[in-house]
N, C-alpha and C positions, 0 to 999 in steps of 0.2 A: 759473191754476188750468186746464187744457183740459178741455172738457167731456166728460163720460161719452159714450163710443160705445156702440155697440148691444152689440158683443161684451162690453165690460166690464159691461154690464146682465146680461147673459145669463150670463157667467161668475158674476156675484155671485147671482143668482138660483140658479143650479146648486149654487153652495157653501152658500147656505140651505139647500136642499132636503135636500143630503147630512148637513147637520150635523144637521137635525131628525130625518133618518132614522136615524142613527147612534144617536141619544138614545135614540129608540123602540124600534129593534131591541135594543139592549142591555136595556131594561127589559122588554120582553114577548115579544122572541124574532122571529124571522120569522112563526111561524105567529100571534101574537098581535096584531101590528100591522096596522092598517088604513091604506090609502093615504090615506083622507079625513083620517084622525089626523094624518098626516104632512103633508099638504098644510097642514092649519089651523094646525099648530106651525111652518111655514115660512112663512107669510103668504102662500100662493098656492091656487089651486085645482087640484084632481087633473088636470084638463086641461094645466096647465103642468107636472106633473111627467109626464105620458106624454109630452109634446112633446119637453122637454128631455133624458131619461132611458130613459123606457120605463114597463114593467109592474114590480109590486113586486118580481119575481124579477131584473129587471135592475138594480133600484135598490139591493136587497140585496149583490146582486155587486158592484155601483158603488163603494157604501160601504166594503165591507172591501177592495176592490183598493185606493181609494184610502188607507187605512191602512196597508196593507202597502207601498205604492209611495213613500208617505212615510217610514216606515222604510228601506225599501231606497237611497233617495238618502243618508240620513245613514250607514246602513253603509258605502257605499261611500266615501262624503268622509272618514269617520271611520277607516276602517281603511287606507284609502290612505296615510295619515299617520305609521301605527305602521310601526315597524321591524323588530320582531321577531314571531315566532308569539305569544310571552306577550303582547305589549303588544297584538296584532291580537285576541287571544281577549277579553284586558280590554276592548277597545274593542267587540267582539261584544255582551258581557252589559253593558256600561254605556249601548250602544245600543238594547238591548231595554228595560232599566229605563227611559231615556229615552222611548222609544216608549210604553209602556204609562202613564207618568205624563202625557204630552202627550195621550194617547188613551185614557181611561179605557174609553170604549164598546168598545174592543178586547179587554180582559180579559173583559168579560162577554160579549160575542158569543162568544168562542173556547170560553169554559166550556160555553156554553148549546149550541154545535155538538160539543164532546166527549160530553157528557152524552145526546145524542140520536144519536150515531154518526154524527154529518156528514151528518144528513137533508136539509139545506139547504145544505150547503156547496155553493158555485159552483165549475166546473172553473178557470174562469181565475184563482180565489184558491188553487186546490191548485197550480197552477202558480208564482203568486206564491210561495207556502210551500218549493215545491221548490229554488226560486231563493235563498231564503235559507238552507235546508238546506245548498245547494251552497257558499254562502259559506263557513260553518262547516266544512263538509268539506274545502275548500281550506286552511283555517286549520291545520285537524288534523293533515292529510296534512304540510304545510309542517314542522309542527313535530316530526313522527314523522321526516321525511326528515332532519332537522338535529340528532336524537337528543334532543331536548328534551321531546317527549311522547312517553307509550307508544301502541303501535297500539291504537284504539279504534273503537266503533261510532259513526258520528257522530251517527245519529238519538238514540241514546241520551242522549249527549252535551246535545244540542237539546232532549228533553225535561227531563233536569235543569234546565236554565236556565229554558226557556219555563214549564215546569210548575211551577218554585217561585217564578218572577216573578208569573204570573197567580193562582197560588193565593194568595199572601200579599196581592195587592193584592185579591182578591176577598172575602178573609177581615178585611178593614178593619173593615167596620160591627159582624160580631159581636166583634173585640177592643175596638173602642171601647166597646160595649154592657156588656160584663161586668167590673165591677171585680175580680171573683175572678180574672180573667185575668192581671192587672196583674203580680203575682209571678212569675208562671210564664212570660211573656213577656220580663223582664229579661234581659240588659241591651239587648235589642233594642227600639230605638224605632218609632213607627208610621208614621213615614215611609219608604216603600220606598227613596228615593234617599239615604237616611242609612246608619246602620250596617248595614242589612239587605241593601245592596247590597254592602257591604264584604264582608259575610260569606257571600254569596252566590257572589262572585266568588274568595273564600279557597278554597271548599270545592270549586269546579269545578277552579280551578287544580292545588290538592291531588290531586284525583283524575287529573288526566290528564298531570301532570309526572312525566317518569322519574326515579326516587330514583337 
């Protein structure tokens, strides 16, 4: 096995910092997070965070940017293999589900930003979000042009998809806590990637398909 290079060590340290930061930002938000706490969780000192990434604001932006970047890579790969607008839209929805499942911190962070009015939302992440909405817009426009979808406002469809998935994910502890909710939630199970994703996909497609 080749010896670990200095660059490998730096990358490993950065990944550890970002993972610790994502966890803490999701739990207490930007305002509640402390760099020394993130450093302790990552097993480094504060100076290492400042050296590798920057101050708390830069760290917050990097954490969310990385989450969106991971999603964007999978959007590009998954949608490129889909043949029709319907398949592309299904792939878009499933990729959102997969991203939220892979990175549960994303749902918590995004919900906090929504409730605060985007108080700490970084500009670079706004650009990332605009790119993802652009992908969905292209899919919907292609579908409308081919007579498969009705004319829609993409941001509303985006909110239908993202909002439902994020809220479903974040409501999991409440749904698990109260047995009285069990009957009301049938036949949806607690797993987002199970029949909940199937239902979200069905309802979104029903909303945009041309009858």
